[in-house]
Structure formats: C-alpha cells, structure tokens
C-alpha positions in Angstrom: 144.4 -115.7 21.9 143.2 -117.8 19.4 142.4 -116.3 16.3 140.1 -117.7 13.3 140.9 -117.8 9.6 138.6 -117.9 7.4 138.8 -119.3 3.9 139.1 -117.1 1.0 139.5 -119.6 -2.1 140.5 -123.0 -2.8 141.7 -124.7 -5.9 143.5 -128.1 -7.0 146.9 -127.5 -8.1 149.2 -130.8 -8.5 153.0 -130.0 -7.4 151.6 -126.7 -5.6 153.1 -128.0 -2.1 156.3 -126.2 -3.7 155.1 -122.8 -2.9 155.0 -123.5 1.0 157.3 -126.1 1.7 160.1 -124.9 -1.4 161.2 -122.4 -3.4 158.1 -122.4 -6.1 156.9 -119.3 -4.7 158.1 -115.7 -6.8 156.9 -112.3 -6.0 157.5 -108.5 -7.1 156.8 -105.2 -6.7 153.9 -104.3 -8.5 154.2 -107.6 -10.1 152.0 -111.2 -10.0 152.6 -113.4 -7.4 153.5 -116.6 -9.4 154.0 -120.4 -8.7 156.7 -121.7 -10.8 156.0 -125.5 -10.4 158.2 -128.0 -12.5 156.0 -130.4 -13.9 158.2 -133.1 -15.8 160.2 -131.8 -18.5 158.2 -128.5 -17.7 158.5 -125.3 -15.9 154.7 -124.5 -15.5 154.3 -120.8 -14.7 151.2 -119.4 -12.9 149.6 -116.2 -11.9 147.8 -117.2 -8.7 145.6 -114.4 -9.2 144.8 -116.0 -12.1 144.6 -119.7 -10.6 142.3 -118.0 -8.1 139.9 -117.2 -10.6 139.2 -120.0 -11.9 142.0 -120.0 -14.3 143.7 -123.5 -14.7 145.9 -123.1 -17.6 149.6 -122.1 -16.8 150.2 -118.6 -17.7 153.2 -119.8 -19.6 155.2 -122.7 -20.0 159.5 -123.3 -20.4 160.9 -126.5 -21.7 163.4 -127.5 -19.0 166.9 -127.1 -20.7 168.1 -130.3 -19.1 165.2 -132.6 -18.0 167.4 -135.2 -16.0 168.1 -132.1 -13.5 165.6 -131.9 -11.1 167.3 -129.5 -8.7 168.3 -125.7 -8.4 166.0 -122.4 -7.5 164.8 -121.0 -11.2 163.4 -117.3 -11.9 160.8 -115.9 -14.3 161.4 -112.5 -16.1 158.9 -109.7 -14.7 157.2 -109.9 -18.4 156.9 -113.4 -18.2 158.9 -113.8 -21.5 161.4 -115.8 -20.2 162.9 -118.2 -17.5 166.6 -118.3 -16.5 167.2 -121.9 -15.1 169.8 -122.4 -12.6 171.5 -125.5 -13.8 174.4 -128.5 -12.8 176.9 -126.6 -14.7 175.3 -123.5 -16.4 172.9 -120.6 -16.1 170.7 -120.9 -19.1 168.2 -118.5 -20.0 165.2 -119.9 -22.3 161.9 -118.3 -23.8 158.8 -119.8 -23.8 159.2 -121.3 -27.6 162.2 -122.6 -26.0 164.8 -120.9 -27.6 168.0 -120.8 -25.9 168.7 -116.6 -25.3 172.1 -117.7 -23.3 174.3 -119.7 -21.3 176.5 -119.0 -18.9 178.5 -121.8 -18.5 180.3 -122.8 -15.0 181.9 -125.6 -12.8 179.9 -128.8 -11.5 178.0 -128.8 -8.3 178.8 -132.4 -8.4 180.9 -133.3 -5.4 183.2 -135.4 -7.4 186.3 -132.8 -7.7 187.6 -133.0 -11.0 185.7 -135.6 -12.3 185.4 -135.8 -16.4 182.1 -135.5 -17.8 181.2 -137.1 -21.2 180.5 -134.1 -23.5 176.9 -134.7 -22.8 175.2 -131.8 -21.5 172.8 -133.8 -20.3 174.6 -136.0 -18.1 173.5 -135.3 -14.4 176.7 -135.7 -12.2 175.8 -136.9 -8.6 175.4 -135.4 -5.4 172.5 -133.3 -4.1 174.5 -130.0 -4.0 172.7 -127.3 -6.4 173.0 -123.3 -6.8 169.8 -121.0 -7.5 169.1 -117.5 -9.7 166.9 -114.7 -9.4 166.0 -112.0 -12.1 166.0 -108.8 -11.1 162.6 -106.7 -10.3 163.6 -104.5 -13.8 164.2 -107.1 -15.6 168.0 -106.3 -16.3 169.8 -108.6 -14.6 170.3 -112.0 -13.6 171.8 -112.7 -10.0 173.0 -116.6 -9.4 175.2 -118.5 -7.6 177.8 -120.2 -9.3 181.2 -122.7 -9.0 183.6 -121.4 -11.1 186.8 -123.2 -11.6 189.8 -121.3 -11.8 191.3 -120.6 -15.3 194.1 -123.3 -15.5 197.2 -120.9 -15.3 196.1 -119.8 -12.0 196.0 -122.8 -10.4 199.9 -123.5 -9.9 199.5 -120.0 -8.1 197.0 -121.1 -5.9 198.8 -124.1 -4.7 201.7 -121.7 -3.9 199.9 -119.4 -2.1 198.0 -121.7 0.6 197.7 -125.1 1.4 195.9 -127.1 -1.5 193.3 -129.6 -0.6 192.2 -130.9 -3.6 189.5 -128.3 -4.3 190.2 -126.4 -7.8 187.1 -124.8 -7.3 184.8 -121.8 -5.7 181.8 -120.7 -5.5 180.7 -117.2 -6.4 177.7 -114.7 -6.3 177.4 -113.2 -10.5 175.4 -110.9 -11.7 175.1 -111.2 -15.4 172.8 -109.1 -18.3 170.3 -110.5 -18.2 169.7 -109.9 -22.4 172.6 -111.8 -23.0 174.1 -113.6 -20.1 177.0 -111.7 -20.1 178.9 -111.3 -16.0 179.1 -107.7 -15.2 180.4 -108.3 -11.6 181.0 -111.4 -9.4 181.9 -111.8 -5.6 183.8 -114.8 -4.1 181.8 -117.1 -1.2 183.4 -118.6 1.6 181.0 -121.5 1.2 180.5 -124.8 0.4 176.7 -125.3 -0.3 174.5 -127.8 -0.2 171.8 -125.4 -1.7 170.9 -121.5 -1.7 168.1 -119.2 -2.6 167.4 -115.5 -3.2 165.4 -112.7 -2.1 164.6 -109.8 -3.8 164.1 -106.7 -1.6 161.0 -104.5 -2.9 163.2 -101.7 -2.9 164.4 -103.1 -6.7 168.0 -102.3 -5.6 169.2 -105.0 -3.0 168.8 -108.6 -3.3 169.7 -111.1 -0.6 171.4 -114.9 -0.7 170.7 -117.4 1.9 173.3 -120.3 1.4 172.5 -123.6 3.4 175.6 -125.8 4.1 173.9 -129.0 5.8 175.2 -129.1 9.0 178.0 -126.7 8.4 175.3 -123.8 9.0 173.6 -121.4 7.0 175.5 -117.8 5.7 173.3 -114.8 4.8 174.7 -112.0 2.0 172.9 -108.4 0.7 174.2 -106.7 -2.4 173.2 -104.1 -4.8 174.4 -103.4 -7.9 174.2 -99.5 -9.3 175.8 -100.5 -12.9 179.3 -99.6 -11.9 180.0 -101.2 -8.7 178.8 -104.4 -6.8 178.6 -103.6 -3.0 177.7 -106.4 -0.9 178.0 -107.6 3.1 177.1 -110.5 5.0 175.6 -111.3 8.5 177.4 -114.1 9.2 179.6 -113.6 11.8 178.8 -115.6 15.0 175.3 -116.1 13.4 173.5 -118.9 11.2 170.1 -117.5 10.1 168.1 -118.2 7.1 166.3 -115.5 4.9 163.1 -115.5 5.2 160.9 -112.4 4.1 161.3 -109.0 3.8 157.9 -106.3 2.7 157.5 -103.3 0.5 155.9 -101.2 3.1 158.2 -102.6 6.2 161.7 -101.3 6.8 163.3 -104.8 8.2 163.7 -108.1 6.6 163.0 -111.8 8.9 164.8 -114.4 9.7 165.0 -117.9 11.8 167.7 -119.9 13.6 169.3 -122.1 11.9 167.3 -124.9 14.3 164.5 -122.7 15.1 165.3 -121.5 18.4 164.1 -117.7 17.2 162.9 -115.6 14.9 164.4 -112.6 14.4 163.5 -108.7 12.7 166.7 -107.0 11.0 167.5 -103.8 9.6 169.0 -104.1 6.3 172.3 -103.2 8.1 171.8 -106.9 10.1 170.9 -105.1 13.2 168.5 -107.1 15.4 165.0 -105.0 15.6 163.0 -107.6 17.3 163.2 -111.5 18.3 160.4 -114.0 19.2 161.1 -117.6 21.1 158.1 -119.7 20.9 155.7 -120.5 23.4 156.2 -123.8 24.6 153.7 -126.2 24.6 150.7 -127.3 27.2 152.7 -129.8 28.5 155.8 -127.1 29.1 157.6 -128.9 26.2 159.8 -126.3 24.1 158.9 -125.5 20.4 160.6 -124.4 17.4 159.9 -122.0 14.6 159.4 -123.6 11.2 161.3 -123.0 8.0 158.1 -121.1 6.9 157.4 -117.8 8.1 157.2 -114.3 6.5 155.1 -111.0 6.7 151.4 -111.4 6.1 151.1 -107.7 5.6 153.3 -104.8 7.1 151.7 -104.8 10.3 151.9 -109.2 10.8 154.3 -111.9 10.6 153.1 -115.5 10.3 155.5 -118.0 11.7 154.5 -121.9 12.0 155.5 -124.5 14.9 155.1 -127.3 12.6 157.5 -129.5 13.3 158.0 -129.1 17.0 154.3 -129.5 17.8 153.6 -133.2 18.7 150.3 -133.2 20.1 147.6 -133.6 17.3 145.8 -130.7 18.7 148.9 -128.5 19.6 148.7 -124.6 18.1 150.7 -124.9 14.9 150.4 -121.3 13.0 150.9 -118.1 14.7 150.2 -114.2 14.3 152.9 -111.8 15.7 153.1 -107.7 16.1 155.6 -107.4 13.0 157.6 -104.7 14.6 157.9 -106.3 17.8 157.5 -109.8 17.2 155.1 -110.3 20.0 152.8 -113.1 19.4 149.3 -112.0 18.8 147.9 -115.5 19.1 147.6 -118.8 17.5 145.3 -119.8 14.0 142.4 -121.7 14.6 140.9 -123.2 11.4 137.1 -123.7 10.6 138.0 -127.3 8.8 139.8 -128.1 12.0 143.8 -128.7 12.5 145.8 -127.5 9.3 149.4 -129.5 9.1 150.5 -127.2 6.5 153.7 -124.9 6.4 152.6 -121.4 5.2 153.2 -119.2 2.2 152.2 -115.2 3.4 151.1 -113.5 0.2 152.0 -110.6 1.6 148.4 -108.6 1.6 146.5 -110.2 4.4 146.7 -113.8 3.0 148.7 -116.8 3.3 147.9 -120.1 1.8 148.5 -123.8 2.9 148.7 -127.2 0.9 146.4 -130.4 1.7 148.5 -133.1 -0.6 145.9 -135.4 0.0 143.1 -133.6 -2.2 146.6 -131.4 -3.6 144.5 -128.7 -2.9 146.1 -124.9 -2.2 143.9 -123.2 0.1 143.9 -119.3 0.7 142.8 -117.9 4.2 142.7 -114.6 5.8 142.4 -113.5 9.5 139.0 -113.0 11.1 
C-alpha cells in the first residue's frame, strides 16, 4: 500500500543534514525539539518549532571550547542556559557567554597509547575515536562516555593480575553533577569505541548508551541513577544492535541490527516484543533497514531503506505499526522521490533534508 506524505513546513537551514544523518537532534519530555548544529567555532541551538514559525536566529549560541575538535556528541541543558561538550580529553560545561562552568578531565580518545601531549589544550590528537554526553531531562546530571587512565599506583597491579597488552586505559560511563561536574558514579565498559550516542528515556529516569566499535560491532546499555545507586544492564549477549528511539507514550524502544537485517521493538529489560524484516525490492533483491528509524508517534514507526534501494523509483520510506512492527505501507511524496534519511519528531511528523538547496522539510502522513 502507498501512503502519501503531506508537506507541512519547509525552511532553509544550512548544516541541517546533521539532524537526519547524525546526532544533532535533541528532544526532551515536555521540552523543545532542538537542533544542535556546529557552525565553525560555535554550537548553534535552534528550537525547531521556532524555526518553522519563521525564526531564523538560533535560540542560543555556545562557543566551542576546542575549535579544532569537530567530533563528539554534545548536549544542552533543558533550560538552554549551558552546553556540555564531549571533547577529546575532557567533558566541559560552558555558559552562553563562553564561561567555563566546570571541566571533567579524562584520558585521550587518540589512538596512540601513551603518546605525549604538548600541554596545549587545543591540541587534537590523531584518530576518529570519540565519546558523547547527555544532560539529564531534569537538568541535574550529565551522563558521559569517556576514557579513564588508571592511577599510576594501580598499573603494576593491573599488569600482575592480567595479561598486559599495552593498553593502560579503560572506557567508562560516568554520571556527573551538572552544577559542578563532580563524579557521582561510574560504570566500567568492555568496549573499544569508535563513537557513541546517548538516548534519554522519556520517563526521566533511564538513560541509554549505544557504543559503535566499527567492524567489532555494537554495545547497548541502559542505566538509572537514583541519587545513591547506579543500576545498569546491557543487551549485548549474542546481539549486535543499534539503539534508535523511544517514545514517551510507548513502553518499548527500537533497535536495528548492525547491518540492517531487521528492526526490533524491545521492552526496557531487552525482551523482544516485535520484529520487522524489510520487504524485498520488485526484482526480489533484498533490502536492509538504514540507521534512521523511530517513533512517528505512539502508534507508528517510520523506517527507511535508502542505502539498499538501488532502483531510483523504489520505495525508500516506510510506515510500520508501532506495537507489531507490521509494515503498513511505503510513503510517496508529492515532490517525487525523496532520497533523504528521516528524523521522526514523535508528534506524527518527520524531517527530511535536501542537501542541494539546504532545505529542511517537515512532513506528515495523509
């Protein structure tokens, strides 16, 4: 079945491709849906409702602490008063005026173990490895994926207890106080990341962390901090899945298999509630799901097969039942084929981006 999309809004937004093909989108329960776009040495924060209402200026602008560092996934406080940046060797909170509010130093994401630094905080070491951070929805904590080097006095013990391979660092998931950056909890991770991203559960309690390790696969963790205890669990036993989305009015969360073989709906404990395999193309060639899918609303999921649809006239965007993941139909657009990824907003609408015209489009189903 074909389902016609209707264009709701259209606005020129340079750099907006990061909204549908990256981690520049940030949404909070009962809060604005934001675009966090790095423009040179600044992080520009846009309230998407204001953008589509005609406001072209960003709602807030934060100076990037390390202009040469263009990686990491950053976050902005719910009230927009400060941003937290995931750097190569630190997590730093910055006010809109550029003041450093606090800094949490950690090991270097650079790939050369034990390589020296010049002492210049603006030095960017080789490699593409990066972490991520996320301000909690109540604004009280910052969750961050970091590298921590063990204290010097612990290294000999580490060498004695296990076969030492030259790696004197470990990745951690840490919880920091948003006011002062003080570490309140940490969880050791069995990962060697190329990158990661966080997903805040709309219940305001749980936080998800997805760690990409390139060809070595994906790790997925959930955790909660109750003010006294960090409780965490993972979904990594025999799985290799990317954490995609969660909706305030839906009990489950979405993942996609590393290579796009299937899309799954899980309960918070990881139990699989439903699964969807993409329909084959007309020539019976298999399709695979892209790394762009999510809850259009509590009843509908939108997913794409852009990468595997070689036919220029092929269907690329699909609507699925949010509870069974049964495919309802393919989307068609009045403007013709849309080859963009999508960013569902959770309110029944979704975004696509036209890179040629630098146009951000907002759609809804007919």
